[in-house]
Structure formats: structure tokens, C-alpha cells
N, C-alpha and C positions, 0 to 999 in steps of 0.2 A: 544567528544565536538567539535565544531568549537571553532577557537582560533586564536588570533592574541598575539604573545609574541615578546616582545622587549628586546634586549639584550645589553647592551654597554659594550666595553671591559675594562677589569680591568685595563688598562695602564691610563684611566682616572683618577683613584686614584692617580696613582703614578706620573701624571704630574700636580696634584692639581687642575685640571678642575672640577668645580662643576657642575652637571647636575641634572635636574628634569625631570623626564619622567613620562607622563600618559596615559594609555590605553583608548582611547575615542571609541572604536569600530571600527568594520570593515568599515565604512564609512566616518570618520574622517581623517585628516592628523595629525600625531603623531610627536610631536618634539623631535629629538634626539639630544642633544648637539646643534653643529651648523647645522647640518643638518636636513632636513625635507624630508622623504621618503614616497610617496603614499603607503599605505596598500595594501598588495595582497586582493583577494576575500576570503570569508569564506571557500570554497572549489573550487578545479578545477577538472573538469573530461575530461580525454582524453581516447580516444581508443588507444590499444597497437599498435604500429609502425605507429601511425600518429603523426602530429607535434602539439606539445604545446609552444603558444608564448605568453610570458607574459612581457609586458615593462611596468616598473615604472617610473615613475617621481621623480627625485632626485632634491631637491634644497638647498642652503645653505645660511646663514646669509650674507657671504662675497662673494656669489657666489660659483659655482659647476663647477670645471674643472675635467672632466671625467677621463682624465689621471692621476691624482693624486691619484687615489684609484683602488685597487684591488678587483674582485667579484669572488663569488663563489656560485653556485646553487648545490644542493644535497638534495636526499631523503633517507628515511629509513622507515622500517616497525615497527612501535613501539610496537607491540604485538610479535615480534620475538627478545628475548634478544641478541641473537648471531650474527643477522643481520648486515651484512656489508655496511653502507652507499652507494649509487651510487652517484659519482659524474657526475652531468649533463652537467654543462657548467662552463666556467671561464668567461663569457662576461656580460657586464651590464646588457642585454636583453637577457631572455631566448628563444632561438628558436631553438629546438631540436625535433629529433624523438622520442619517448619515446618507447624504446625497452625493457625496465625493464619488469619483470613478473607482471601478473595481480594481482591486491590486493589493499589494504589500506595503504596510504602512509603518514608521515609528509613530508613536502616539506620546507626546508630552503633556505634563502637569506643572504649572508653575504657580507657586505661591509667594507673594511679595508682601512684606509688610510696610503699610503705606509711611509709617513714620521714619524709617530709617532705609527703605530702599533693600533690606535684605531679603534675597529670594531663596527657595528652596524648589527643587524641581525633581520628578519622578520620569522615568521614561520606560516604556515597553513596546511590544509589537501589536499592531492591530491589522486586522486581515478583513478586507471588505468584499463579499462575494455576491453573487448573485443566485438565482434557482439552479443554474448549471454550472457552477463554479465547482471546487475540489467537493470530492465526495467519492461515494461508493455506486458504481454502476452494477445492475443486476440483468442479465441475460435469462428470459423465461421463454416457455413454450404453453401457448394458451389453443384457443379451439383451432382445430384442422392443422395442427402443428405448426401455427402461425409462430414468427419471433416476436417478442415483445421484451420492450425495454423500459426499465424503471431506474429512477435515479433519485438519491438520497444526498442532500448536500450536507455541508460541515456543520450547520445549525439545524440539522435534522427535517428540511423540508423535503417533500417528497413530490416528485414529478412522475405520474405514472404515463403509459403509453408515449415516452418521450418521442422516439424516433417517428412514430406515425403521425404525431400531433404537430413535429416540424416539416415533415417531408412527405405527409399525406398518402404514404404507401407503406407496406409491411417491410420489415428489415430482411426479410425471407421466410424460406419454409425450414423446418427443422432445425431449431439453432444448435449450434456447435459451441461457440466459445467468443469470448470478447476480451480485447487485448488493448493494450497503450503502447502505441509504438512511437519511437523517439526517444523522447524524455532526457536529452541532452540540449546544451546550448548550440545553437546553429544549426539544429535540427528541426524539420516540420513535425510536430507532435500532431498526431490522430488517434483515434480510436478505431480499431478493426472489429467488426459485427460479421461473424462467420457463420453462415447456416450452410445447409447442404446442397442448396441451389444457387448461392452467391456470397461473394465475400465483398464488403463495401468498408470503404474507410470514412469517416465523419468528423467535424472540427469537433473538438473537445469542450469548446467553451459554449457552443449553441446546439449540436447535435445536428447540423445542417449536413446535407450531402457534400464529400469532398471529391471522391472518386472512386472508381472500383479498384480493387485491389490490384487488377492486371495492369493498370497504369503504372504501379511501382515496380515491374519485373521489366527487363531487357528482353527475355524471350519469356512468353506468356506461360504460366505454370497451368498443370491440369490437376484436378483432385479438390479435396476439401482438407479447409486448415484445421489441424488438430493440436497444434501445440506451438507455443512462442516464448522466448527467453533471451535475455540480454545480459551482459555485464557492465553497460554503460558505455562499452567500447564496440562490441559487435552484436549484432542482432541477428536471431535465426527464427525461421519458422518452419514447421513440420507439416508437410500436404502430402497425404497419400504416403506417409512413410519415409519421404524424401526429405532433406534439409536444403534449404535456402537461405543464404546469409547476405549480409551486407555491414559496412561499417557506420557506426552513426556517431563516433568520436574520434579524433576530430572530423566534422564533417565539411567537405570540400563541396559540397552540394546540398541544401537544406532538404531536399527531396529525393535523396539520393537512392538509387536501385538497387534491388536486390540481385546477387549474381544468377547464373545457372545452376540447377541443382548440383549439391556435391556428387561428384561420379562415384561409382563403385555399386556393387551388389550387396544392398542391405534393406532392410525394412525397419524404420524405427518406432519405439514405442512413443506415443506422444508426450514425452517429457524431457526436457534439457536440463541437465544436472549441472548448471553455471555455478563452479565454484573456484577452482584451481585453474579453470581451462573450460571447455566446451565439450562435456561429456554426454554421450547418448547410450542408448541401450538397442540393441538389434534384436528384434523380435524372431528375426529369421534363422539367424545362426544362434540366437539365445547367448549373447555376449556382450559387454560393455565394449564403447568405442570412445575415440577421441578425435577431434578434427581441430587443427590449429589455424584454418582459415585459409587453407591452400593445400593442394594435393589431395590425396585419398584419406579416407577416415582408417585410423590405425586401431588395432587392439592393444590396450595398457597392458602392461606387464603385471601377472597376477601374483600379489605377495599375500602372507597370511594362510591359515588352514581354516577359517572359518567358513569360507566358499571361495570357489572358483571364479574371479571376474572375468574370465576368459572363456569359460565353459558353464554356465550356470545352470542350463537345464530346468529354466523356469520362465514365465511369463511376467512381465512387469506390469501391475496394478497402479503404482503411484510411486514417483520418483521426485527427489528434490536435493539440493546441495546449498550450504552455506558456508563460504569460504573453502575450506578442504574437506568439510564434512558432508559425505554423502549418505543419504538416506532412502530406503525404498520399501516398498510391499510387493512381496513376489508371492506367485503361486505355481506349485508344479503340477506334474501330470495328473498326480492324484487327487489333484483339488487341496491338497495342503497348502496354508498359508504362512510366509515366514517375513520377519522384520529383518532387514539388512542395514548394516551399519558398515561405513568404510572410510578410508581417507583416500582423497585424490591426492595424486601429485604431477604436476606439471613443470618441468624444471629441465636443466641441462648440465652436463659434465662441464666441470670449468677446465678441465685438460684437453678432452678431446672435443669439446661444444657439440656433442651427441645430444640429441633429447633423451629426457628420461621422464616417460610416462607410465605411471604405475596406480593402480588401486591396492590399497592394502586393507585386506579383509578382516576387521575388527570382529563382528557378532553377526551370526545368523539365528535368531531364535522363532520356534514354530510358535503360530499365535492360536493359542487355545482357550483364550479369554471369551467370557460371554458375548455372543454376538459376532465374533470376529469372521467366522466361515460365510455370514450372509451380510458383511459389511458393503456399502455401495458407495461410500466415498472416504477419503482420508485425507488428512492436513497436518502440517506440522509448522510451528511457529519458530521464526528466526531466533526469538528470544530464549529457546530451549530446544535445539535441534534432538534432544532424546525423549521429548513427548510426542508420542504419536497419538492422535485422535481419529475417531472414525465413527460412523453413524451406522445403526440399524434400526429400523423401525422408527419409534419417537425418542430413541436414546442415542446419547454421545458418550463415547468411554474415552479416557486418557490413560494411557499403556506406557510404561518405562520401557524403553528401547535398549536399556543396559540389562534389567533384571528380569523384564516380562510382566512385572507384577501390575494389577489394576489400581490407578493412582486416584482416578476419581471419575465421577458417574453424573451425568446431568439429563434430566426429563424434560423433552418439550411437550406443548400440547397437542401436537399433531405429527404425522410420520415427516421425517426428514428426508429433503429432496437433496440437498447440497449444503456444503459447508466448507469454508476456506477463512483461513487466516490473512490480515493485511500484511502483506510483506513490505509495503512503501512507506506508510505513515505511522501506524499504529501496531506493531509486531504483537502485541500481546490482547488485539481486539480480534475475536472470532466473529464471522458473518455467518449466520444460520437461515437457511431458507425451509419452510415446512408450506404443507398444503393438504387439501383432503384428497389429492390423488386424482380429482377429476379433470384437471388440465384447463378448466374454464377461466375466462377473464378474471381477474382479481380474487381467485379462489387461494391465493399463497400469501404468505406473511413472511417478513424479514425480521430477525432480531438480532441485537449486537450483543455479545458475551464478553466479558472481561476473563483473561487467563490470570490466576495467581502463580506463585512462585512455588506452590506445589501441585500445580497442574488443575486445581479445582476450577469451576467456573461459575460466574454470576451474572446476573442480567444487569446491563446496563441500564440506568435509570432514566426515563423519556425515549429509550431506543428499541421501542416495541412498534412495529409498524404492520399493521395489520390489513389484509387484503389489498395488497399494493403491486401483485404480479400475478405469475402462472406458476408453472413447476419450473423453478430455477436450474440452469444447467451451467451457469458460470458467475462469479463475482470479479470486478477489475476496479481497483482504488485509483481515480483519476485526480492528480493533485492540480 
């Protein structure tokens, strides 16, 4: 949790000085007896071996004389009981090279009055990263269909051609997607890079090869990885329309294997609508499916009149879910596109103990908005599941899935190859990739846009990364 702690030395009581402190949050000033110290930010992120500078304003009721106080900055890792704190500085302002190990820290600042020993302290979070620590990964296609990987870390350091630089070879031909597998305590976390000719897992912290995807299966699957989804307990891969699952929490084995493909006659669209359970879409029968982690996939009971979840008669172009809120973009045989909104139900009868698996149809709106018929990619933020964003040409449109109204429009400087919201760390951040369409090395650029509460977008300052990739096919946030 982000925090700001205010601590007053015990000598206040000994000297009979009465003080009242109140935590007003990270953006107000907090009175500390006779001193007022500007609060630190909620979190500081710094790359290892680079400078961290923090200058705080201190004022006093009767003035503030810097030489009458002593100062101490130090950091420790709260998850390590035997970790010895690192002393960073004895100066009023922090201005040091951060050579401590990569990790998550508590940063503490202590101001002590020399004459009385009264001290005041502030605490906040500190994240020390390297070039390959937390950030966003972009998988793109370059010359001759080769897969290329670009990484932008949390302080916006760009590493191009990461996989090839580390491993000396290409990540594959004709890239399909990049996924973060695991993600829970006790589970081995890896990045999966999927291309048409191979699927490989790599170490998240340095992008070095870990193993081929085949090593994660009891029975080696056939086909191309098309989609991945997890609820933090179970994790599924879709390969050539078939689902393969494994338990990731609690993990009996850090490198838990995927079970054989879920049996049944089905052909899944490459989307896992994880909300109230594992829902899928069968492109063969054109209906929704539910899987409980055992047995066969079942067709949910269809409720409501907006659409029939058991007989959609459409193909799924995009699908996602947030808690029970299912959202999708679908296309019928005539080429008409529709926005679909529904509620998933994964429950059981308290008397009979029978499963209750349903999809309640809320809305089905035809997409007649500008560019909807030619849109090449779609995305929805968990911040507001009723805002659908789609791209065509160099434009991004935001449409209400409740009314169908266009809420916002944003224009990029080049045609858009791909866009996706960050679903892990910054749900109102939209990653957008553009290029000149040539597919040549470094012909593409990446932008970070901020979503407002009304659906409008603005470019985030300092988050314009030109000529760092090819034609992007997928993004993944790596914690």
C-alpha cells in the first residue's frame, strides 16, 4: 500500500510539548509540531545505478534554520525480516546514486533537532529497477516476418531488440502474442513469446531463454498459441481453438504443468472471458461456453432478450470480462458488427447444489459509428467496461456500449497497428502502436495515452517512443 507515515520523537512527551498531527494524504502539507515538511510522493521509481534526487521544503512557525537539524535518509525491504537498512544520505536533500539491489523498499526520511533530540520522519515506497524490470513489452513484426521484442521500463528506458540481443537469435517467425504466465506467489513466472513456428518462455527479469512451451505440458500440444487468460487461480491457453488449463494458486509445484486439452467438440475464439469463471466462445457452434476446470465445456443458460448466448450466429472479433461484466464485439454473416454486453453467472443452487451457469443478455447495439466497419483492433479498460475503443487508419474512437454514442476521438500521426489498455498496473493507460506500414526494423513507434473519466484521451508527457519497434501485434505489462 502507498503510505505516508508521520512519526514524532518520544522526547516531545518528556519536554511537555503537546502536538497534534493529522495525515492529510500525499498532496497536502502536514503540521509536525513547530515544523511543516512537504510530503514525499506516494512512490519513487529509480533505475539502479542512476541518480535519485528528492528535495523537500521544510518550514517552521518561527522560521527554519537548516544547520540546527540533522538529517537521515535510509531504505529497507519490508518483506525481508533480517534485511539491514541501507543508509543513503545525511543531507537535507537526497541526491545519490542508487546502487542498492533491485527490489521494493520502504524509504524513510528523519529530521532531528540537535538541541532537543526531537525528530520527525516521513515514509513512502521506493522501487529500484533495472532496464528489464517492470514495464511494458511490445511484440512486433519486422523484416521477413521476424518477431521482435521491445521493452519500456517504469522510468521509460527503452530496450530495443531485447530477445535477440540477449539470446543471439530471433524469437520466431510471424509473431502472434506475448503473455505473462504465472503471476502468483509460489509459481514460476515467465514471459511466453508465441510465433507461428515456435513458442518459447523467457525469464522476465533479463529476457534470457527459460524453455520451450512444450516443456510446460504433460502431453505436447500442437498448434499456435492464440490467447491466454487467468483469474489468479487457474490459467488457460488457447491453441488452435483448444483450451489447456493449469492451477497456478495455490501452486504445489512452481513449474506446474498444463493438463491435456479440454475434451469436447469445439473451436474457440482466441479470447478468455474470465470474470465469474472461465467463459469462452465457440466459433464452431457460435455460442458461449463455460468450463469449471473439469469435465466438458457446457453451454450457459441464455437469459434476456438482447441476444441468445446459446445461439449467437456471429463471430467474435474481441471479447473480455471484468468480474461479471462480459463485453464483446461480434460480426454477423452480412458483415454487420455489434457491441455485446452481458452478465456472467457462475453459481450454484443452495438447496440442490446444482450449478447455475448463465449469461444474461443486456445489450446488443449495431456499430454504425465512423470507422467501425473497418476497425482492426478493439480494447476496453477495467476502469470503465462500457467504454469501447477501436482503431481505424490513424484514428481512435471511444464509443459508449450503453448508448452507442461516440464519446471521444483521438488522431495519431501514423496508421495504428495495435492498441491495448494496461489491465495490470495502470488501467487508465492506453498503449498505442503506430508505423508507416513497411514492417522494417524500427519503423514503428509507441505512445502512452491517458483515459479520462469522459472517455477522452491525452498523451502522457514523456511517453512518446519513436522508431523503437516494427508492426506491433501485442502488448503485455510485466510486473
